Structure formats: C-alpha cells, structure tokens
N, C-alpha and C positions, 0 to 999 in steps of 0.2 A: 778318763771320763770326760765327756763333752760338757759344755756350759749348760746345755738344755737339761742334762740329767741332774745338775746341781740345784735347780730351782724347784721350789715347792709351789703347788697350786692350791690356794685356799679358796675353793669355789663355794663352800658352804658356810653357814653361820655358826656351826659347832653347837655346843650345848651351853646353856646359860650358867650351869653350875661350874663348868670348867673354863669359863670365859677368860678369867684373869690368868690362869695357867697357860692357855694357848692363845693369848692375845696376838702375839707376833705371827703365829701360824694363820689365824683367821684373817689377818690383814693382807695376806699375800706377800709378805716381806721376803726378800732374798735371803735373810739371815735365818729363816726357819729351817726345820729338819729337811733333809734331802730325800728325794724319792728315787728308789732304785727299781730297775726293771731288767729282767734278763734279756728282753727284746732289744734294749738299747746298748747292752754291754758288748764290746768287740768280741767276735768269735775267732778262735784259733782254728785253722784248718790244716789238714794233713798235707795239702798241696803247697803249703808255705815253704817247704824245704824239699828240694829235689835231689839232695846229695846222698840219700839213704837207699839201701836196696828196697825192692818192692815189698818184701815181707815185713821189713821194719815200718814201712809207710802204712801198711794195712794195720799193724798193731797200734800205731799211733792214732789212726783214725778211730779205731774202736775205743781207745781210751778217751779221746776227746768227746765222742758221742756219749759215753757214760757220764763224763763231767757235765756236759750240757744238760743231760737228763736230770742230774742231781740239782743243777742250778735252776731248772724250770720248776722242780718240786718245791724249792725254797722261795720262789717268787711270791710275794704277798700283795704287790701293787697297792700298798697303803700310802696314805698321804704324808705320813711321817714315820720315823723309826720306831715309835712305840706301838703302831698299829691301831691307834684309837679311832681313826677315820678310815678303816679298811673299806675300799670301794668295790671289791669284787669278791664273790663267793668262791669256794673251792672248785665247784663245777665250772665256773667261768675261767679260773686259772687253768684247769685241765683243758678246756676248749681252746684257750690261747696257745697252750703248748702244742696241741695237735695241729692248729693252724700254722704255727711256726715250722713244725717239722714238714708239713705239706709244702709250704713255701720254699723250704730249703731243698726238698726233693725236686720241686719244679725248677728252681734255679740250677740245680745240678744237671737236669735234663737239657736246659738251655746251653750250659757250658759244654756238655758232651756234643750237642749239635754243632756248636761253633768249632769244636776240635775236628769233627768229621769234615767240615767244610774247608778246613785249611788245606793248603797244598801238601800233598803227601799223607794226608790223614785218611781216616775211614778204615773199614774192615780189612783192606788189602795191605795195610801197613805191616811190615815184617819185623819191626823192632822199635825201640825207643831209646834215645840217648839221654844223658843227664841234662844236656842243654834244653831238649824239648820239655823235660819235666820242669825245669826252672821256668821256662816261658809259660807253661800251663799254670804253675803255682802263682806266678806274678799276676797273670790275668785274672785268676780266681780271686786273689787278694784285692785287685782293683774293683772287681764286680761287687765283692762284699762291702768294701769301703763306700762305693757309690750308693749301694742299697741302704747302708746304715745312715749315710748322710741325708738321703731323701726321707727316710723315716724320721730322723731327728728334726729336719726342717718342717715336716708335716705336723709332728707333735708340738713343736715350738709355736707354729702358727695357730694351732688349735688352742693351746694354753693361753696365748695372747688374746685370742678372741673371747674365750670364756672368762678371762680375768679382767677384761676391759670394762670401763664405766661402773666399777664397784667402789663402794666406800667402806670405811671401817664400821663394824657393828657398834652401836651405842651400848653403854653399860646397862645392867638390869634395872628396870624401873619399878619392879615389884619383887618383894621378897616375902616368902610364905610366912615364916615365923613372926617377924615384926608386924606384918599385916594382920595375922590372926590375933595377936595380943592386943593390937589397937582396937579391933572389932569387939573383943570381949569386954573392954572397958568403955565401949560406946564412942570411941574416937574414929572418925572417918568411916563409920559404918555404911553411909550412903554411897561411898565410892568403892566399897570392897568388891562388889560384883563386877563393876566396870574395869577395875584394875586387874582382876583375875582373868577376865575374858581376853584382855589385851596383853597378857604376860607371855613372853617368848618361851619361858620354861614349860608352860602348859602346851603351847603349840608344838613344841618338840616332843611331847609325850602323847600326841594324838595317835590313836590306834582304832582298828575296826571293832565296833561293839556288837553289831548284828545286822541282819538284812530284813527288809520288808518285801515279801513275795506275794504278788497277786496278779500283776500284769502278764500278758502273753506276748508283748512286743517291747521294743526299745522304749525306755522311759525318758522322755524329752524335756520334762518340766517338773520342778519341785518348788513349793512355796509354803512357808510357815505362816499361820495366822499371826496377827500382831502380838498376841500373848504368848505365842510359841507352843501352845498345847496341841494344835492340830497341824497336819502336814497334808497338802494337796499334791497329787501327782497325776500327770497325763501321759498318754502313751500312744504308740502306733496302733494299738488294738482299739483305738477310738473311745476308750473309757477313761473316766476320771475316778480316782479313789481318794477318799478323805480318811486319813490315818490318825489313830491315837498312837503316836509313834513311841511313847514311853512304855506302853505295854505291848507294842508291836502287833496291833490289831486294826483291821480295816473296819471303820465304823459305817462307812457309806461307799457304795460303788454304783455308778450310774453311767448310762450312755450319754456321751457328750452332745450328740446330734450332728457332729461333723461327719463329712464324707471321706476325709483323708487325715493323715497323721496329725495328732494334737500336739502343737508346739508349745503352748503355754496355758496355764490355768492359775489364776491368782485371786485370793480373797480381797474384796474391796475393804478398805479401812473403815472403822466405825460403823460397820453394817451388822454387827453381832454375828459375824461369820455366816450370814444368811445369803450373801450374794457372791457369786464366783464368776469372774470374767474369763473367757477362753478365746484362743485363736488357733488356726490350723493351716495346713497346707492347701486346703480348699479355698482359702481367702476369707472365710466367714469369721465374723466376730460375734460370739454368742455369750449370753448371760444365763447362768443357772440360778434358779431360786431354790434355796434350801430351807427346810422347815426345822423347827426346834426339836422335832421328834426323829431327827436323823433320816429324813427323806428328801428326795429331790422332787419338787413339784413339777417343774418343767424347765426347758431351755428355750431361749428366744434368740433369733438372729437380729442383731442391731446394726450391722454394717456388713458390706461385702466388698472386698478388694478384688481386683482383676488378676492378681497373682497371689502367691503364698503370703500369709501373714505370720511372721516369725515371733514378734514380740509385742507386748503391751506395756504401757507406762502408767503407773498409778499416781494420782495426786495425793500426797501424804495425808491430807486432812479431809478428803472428800469421799463420802460413801456412794456417790452416784455419778462421778465423772472420771474419765480416764482417756488415754490416747492409744492409737494403734498405728502401726506402720507396716507396709506391704511391699512386695517386689514390684508393684506397679508404680512405685515412687510416691504414693499418696500417704499423707498423714491425716487421719480422722480424729477429730475431737468428739467424744461420745458423752452425752449427758442423758442419763436414764430418766430424768424428770420431764423430758420433752416428748411430744408425740412422735417426732422423727428424730431419734437421738443422734444420728451421725451427721457431722458437719465437716466438710473438707477444709482443713486448715491451710495446707500447702502441697504443691507438687514439687518435689525436690529435683533440681536440675543443676547441671554444670554446663554453662553457656546455654545452648538450646537442647541439650541431650538429657533425657530423664535418667535419674540414678535410682535403681532399685534398692530397697532398704531391707536390712536384716535386723536392725536393732534400734531401740528408742528408749530414752530415760528422761524423767522429769527432775529438774534441779530441786532438791529437798528444801533448800533455803530460799530460792526464788522460783516459786511454783509456776510462774507464768513462762519461764524459760524451759526449753527441752532440747536435748541433743539427739542427733540421728547419725547413723553410719550404715554403709552398704557397699554397693558395687563400685566404689572407687576409694581412693586413699584419704579422703577428707572427713574429719569430724566437723559437723555443722551444728551450730547453735542458733535457735530461733527464739523469738519472743512473741507469744501469742497476741499481745496487745498491739504490735506494730509489724505485722507481716505484709510487706508490699512486694509482690513478685516482680514488679517492674523495676525495683531498686535492688540490684545485686541478688535477684531471685529470692528476695525476702530474707536472706541470711544475715543474722546479727554479727557473727564471726565464725571463722573456721580455722581448724588446726590440722597440721600434718607434719610428721617427721621430715626434716629438711632433705634427707637423702632419698625420700620416697616421692618428693614433689614431681621430679622429672624422670622417675624410674620407668624403664621400658616394660618391666614385668607387671603383670596384671595383679594388683593388690586390692584386697577387699577388707572391710572391717566386719568381723563376725559378731562382735559384742562390745558394748560400752556401758559404763556405769559411773555415776557420780559418787563421791565420797560422802560420809555422813553429814558434813556441813556444806556440801556443794562447792567447795573451793577447788577440788581436784576432779579430774576426769580421766578415767582409765579406759584404754581402747586396745582390743586384741585384734591383730591383723592376721589374715590367713597366710600360712607358711612364712610368717615373719615373727616378730617379737611383740611383746606387750609394752605399751608406752603410756606414761603418766604425764598429763598436761595440767597446767594451772588454768582453771576456767576463768579466772579474773584477768588473765593476760590479754593483750591486744590481739587483734585479728592477725593471723599468720605466724603466731609465736611458735617456737620449736618446743619439743618435749623436754621434761625435766628429769625423768628417770626412764630406764630401759630394763626390762626383765626378760631374761632369756634362759635357754636350756631345754624348754619344752618344744613340742611341735604341734602346730595347728594347721592341718592340711586336709584331712579326710572328711570332716564334717563341720557344721556350723557350731563352733565351740564357744562356750561361755567363759566369762571371767568375772571375778568379784573381789570386793574388799572383805577382809576378815578382821573382826575386832570392833568393839564399840566406838573407837575413834579411828577406824580404818587403818590400823597399825600394820596390816599385812595384805599381800596380794595373793589370791589363790586362783589356780587354773588347772584344767585337765590337759591331757595330751594324747596324741595318737599312739604313743607307746604304752598307754594304759595306766600311767602313773598320775598322781596328784602332786602338784608343786605348790609350796607356800614360800613366798619371798618376804623378807623384811622390807617394808616399803621404803625406808630411808636409805639403807645401804645397798639394796637390790641384790642381796645375798640370799641364797636358798637356805631356809632354816628347817624345812620339813619336806620329806619326799616319801610318798606312800604308793604302794601298788593298789590301783583302783579296780578297773573292770577286767575280767578275763577275756571279754570280747575285744579288748585292745584299745578302746577309745572311751575317755571320760569327757562328757559334754556339759553336764549341769552340776553346779556347786552352790548349795544354799546354806549359809551360816545361820545358826540359831539366833534369834533376835535378842535373847537375854542370857544364854548360857554358853560356856565354852564347848563348842562342838558344832558339827555340821552334817548335812545329808548330801550325798552325791549319787549320780546316775549316769548311764551312758548306753552303750550297745547291749549290755546285759539287761535282762528283763526284771532285775530286782533293784531295790534302793538300799544303799549302804549308809549306815549311821556311824559316825566317828566321835570319840570323846577322849579327853586327856587322862587315860588310866594306865599308861605304860609305867613300869617301875623306874625306868631310866630314860634319859633323853635319847633321841635318835642318833645313830651313828652314820646315817646317810650312806649306807652300804650300796654299792652299785651305781651311785649317782653319776660319777665322772664318766663311766663307760656309756651309760644311757645318754648322757648329754652329748658325748662325742658321736654316738650313733645317730642321734637326731640331726646333728649338724651335718654329718656326711650325707645322710639321705636328702636333706634339704639342698645341699650343693649339687648332688647328682640330678635331682629333679629340676633345678634351676638351669642346668646345662641343656636340658631338652627343650626348654622354652615352649612347653605345651600348655594348653588350657586346663591345667590340672584341677583347678578348683571346681569348675562346672562339671567336669567328668566325674570327679570323686563324689560330689553331691548327688548327681544323677544316679550313680551306682548305689549310693546309700539309700536313696528313696525307693528305687526300683527293687532293691533287695528285699524290702519288707512289704511290698504291695500285696503279695499273695497272703501275707499274714492277716490283712484287714478284710479280705473278701468274705470269710464266714461271718465276721461281726457286722459287716455292712448289710449282708443279706438278712441277718437277724433283725437289725435295726429298722431296715426299710419295711419289714413285715409288721413292725410295731408302731411305726410313725403314723401320726394323724395330722393332716394339714388343717389349718384354720385360715380364715380370711384376714386375720390380723397380720400386718406387716410393719416391722419397725425399721425397715431399710430406708435409708435416705435416697432422694432422687440422685444424689451424687454417687451412691453405692451401686455401680453398674453390675448387675448380677450376671454370672456366667450361665451357660445353658443348663448346667446341672448344679445350681446353687443350693438345692436342698430346701426342705420346708423351713418356714420362718419360725414355727412354733411346734416344739416336740414335747409330747408327754413323756416324762422320764420313766424308764423301766429299771428302777434301782434294785439292788440285791444286797 
C-alpha cells in the first residue's frame, strides 16, 4: 500500500460530543485511522503471466473480475475504519464502481490498439508465442502502474490542498447540562442565549425546518427585523414579502416599484419596522413606507445608480440614513430627513479606472467607516469624515490576499461583511475562497484565515458570520450546499443540501435564536434550526469538495471571462419571469411631481416613477 493510502484526511470538524474521542482524527494527524479505497489498491491482471495456456488465462481473468467486484461492493470510502465520518452514499459508491469498470474497459481498448499497431500484430496474425504474451503482460502491468501512480499523485495533491491552512478545533465552550442547571438557579442567565447560539454542538444539529413559498422568481434577499419576529424577502418577481416566519405566513406582499430584479430589502433599525430600504438591478434605491395595519403606503425612489445596485449598508443606530453601492462605482450616502436624500460620497477607483461595486458594509463599532468590494481583488475601507479623492482616491486602507495582488485571473469580491464588533472583515471572492482580514491591521495587510471547499462562480454569492460573537462563517455554493466553518480553525463543521436549483446565494442568521434562513435559485425560502437528534456526519463532503476543486481548475485553464458570462446568463434566464409583473405594475403605477433623486443621481432613460402607490395583497 502506498504512503498516500496510509494518511487520513480530517477535513471536517466532527461532532462536539465525540471531540475527545476523535481528537487526533480531527487534527489531520498521520497517526489517525487509515482510509482504504478499492480505487487505490493494486489490481492483479490476467496478463501478468504469459506461461499458462489460453484457457487457464481466461479462467483467471474471470476469477479476478469477480474478486474486483466483491472488493468494490465492500468499499465504504469512509474517513476512518469505524465509518463514523462516511463521506459517500451507497449510490455514490455504485457510481464509482461503474466509472472504474468503464475506465478499465477504455484502457483495455487502448492496449488492444497498441497491440494492433505493433509489427506483426493485427487481425492477420496467425499465432502467438509465449514470448509475445509475456511482452503484452509486462506492458499492461506498466500501464496499470503508471495509471495508479497518477491517481495517487492527484489524490495526494488534492488532500494536501484541502488540509492546508487548518488549525485544531478548540474544546467545547458550552455544555448543555451544566448550562441549564446554572440558568435554573439564576446564575449566568443573561449569557445563556448567547452561548447557546454560538455552540458548535447546535450548529452541527442544524436541519431543514420548513419552507416559505410565495415568490414566483429567485429569492435574492432576506433580512430579519431587529427583534427577529419578521422576515423580509425580495425576488426576481419584483415583489417584496414580509413574513411571520414562525407560523410560516405572509403578512404583507407588495410591488417594490422596481423595474428589474430586486437585490436587497432591509428594515431600517429603530423605525418600528415601518421603513424598508430596497435596491435592484435597475439601479434604483427605493424606500417603502409600511403602516401598523400591515399595509404598504407607497414606495419612493431616493437615488439612482447608472448600473445595478446590489447591496445596501445600514448604520446600526440610525432609522433614517444608510449607504448604497452600484456597478457605476458610486457610493451614495442617503439621509431620509433631507429634501434631496442622496449624497455622492465617493467614486471608487484604482488609479484612474472606476471599480464597479457589488457589496458594501458599515463597521458596527466605527459607524463612520465602511468597506466596499467589487470588480477587482481589493477590499477598500473609507472614513466618511475624511474622504479626499485626490489623496489615494480617498481610501483609508485596503486589503487583498497576497497571492491575488498580481494574479492574472480576473478576481472579484461578491460579498463582504464585518464581524459583530467590527474587528474582522470577511470577503468572498468569485471562483476563489473566503478570506478573513483584521480590520485594525495596517494598509496592505494579508489575510488571517482562509475558508475553502465551496464554489462561488455562477452568481453573486453572499457570505456571513454566524453566532452572536461571529463564531462561524457561513456561505452558499454553486453545488447547492450550505457550508459552515469554525472561524478559528477554518474546519467545516456543518454541510447541508440547500437549493434544488443548484445555487445558494443568500444566508441570513436569526439575530437572537440559533437558526437561519437561506435562499437561492429556488423560488422558496428555507428555514433551518438545530433540531437533529445527532450531530452531522458530514456525509458526501469530501467528494463534493473535490468536485468543486476539479471544476475550478478546469475553468481556470480556459482563462475565459467566466464571471461576467455566468452573471449575464443568470440575469437573462429570469427576464421573462418579470415581464407579466412589470406589465401589471406599470398599469397600476401613478406618477407624481415629487422627486427625491439627487442631482448626482443620474437617471437612466427608463428609471421608472419616483413615487409609486403600493398595490399590496
């Protein structure tokens, strides 16, 4: 058995209850249980011996095939000998066996072709000697050995990549029984909920609780109100829905007033859930006024970008001000108390070239600072009090992984978020990994942690922290799964199947409870809670991670403009879904002379009405 077969790969965090028992396995140690696979085991072939009559050779071939079949049926592809972290289902094992048999047949065909091309070979050959059979057997053995060596090298390189930059999982910081007893006697009762929400044991028990179904297009945005009792969602169908998610009922549904895909809808803090800010692919920034009787009074346009506006950034303590960023590279500061709310804060540039933006976030601890990311590899931080575009284009500091600074591949940041205390900054790169930066570090500092295994290529994918102290990192993937990493060790501790449509884009943790809502290309919203009886076994994780890595490498070889192509495909795919809604809305829209657009907000030709009377249902 080769050295590669003797190593175990601990890619996951395991379960909190079995952490002490499997500590050596989870740390990726060489002393852990070994992983066996029928694909890596040497195969004996009938051609290995040419000294027997042809009938005996045929019998031996049949016996070897039966042995190989039995060996494939016994293959479990588990991470240890006990099968606790089995990573493939029975169907997957059967598929691997079929693929191996097909590959073997293909190799056999190649060997037969080589025999025909030899001198004296081919159909006109009138006999075979023992020496010819020996030569054929030796060549077949060489081919098999070379094939096995290539497979082992590929597997070893893949294991090395997946296991790099990982740390050991920390011990459990929350234990259920002692914590419940302490709460019963009034000790640490204020910290109980916080510790529960950040417990790894509960994260590993997350499972699907239910679905919210109302939209007729992809759901692009989710946002809980500050108290966590209501959930706002926006979709390609141009409508916004306010949910009482606990009873899975839509309390309010209204037309957003946008002319294209709604990308974000957020409750403004301290507004009594009466003000909702929205942005969309049409570049408009709109505000919806909601009544206490569960009605939408109207929506008003307060700013207009010249390109799509993907994200809004709320100021934690302000019910009337927020920021917006667009693909026109402009950041607007919006104050609803002003007659003209939109104020252009900065045009993001690298040298003299504008950088279109996909994401923006306000530092919760230093609310004058905000970070942006977009169509290049840099995370830029600005301070609203001292933006001077003639001095370093107004940038306070910027970060980038060192290996991406001079990368020839086109790299974009699809989403970034600050941690709960503003000390850390998380950035997700398209068709790359997720990186954690220290926001207090100096300009140009490298990343601190790297989270990998998922794939972010097909859409503008989100990323988020999970837990009241940002204990975990959560992201969707093109493979349709949801990944949760332990922030400190960068190990995957939860792995769930998300959307049937294949892509999970939006992940919104509940502000006060252990659970979250997710959405993607499916037209529904999925709710997750820690109700599973036992922690996750992370089944199928290793194979999915390897598949994502292989697809990434194959796309990288092409050196094509994959990101813009995939994004255009995604947007065009759903344009026909919005035509009926747009026709219905335009029939109900009423224009007014009121305009909240700033002179800096240059309207497009079809910017739409500034003031729309809501048609709620």
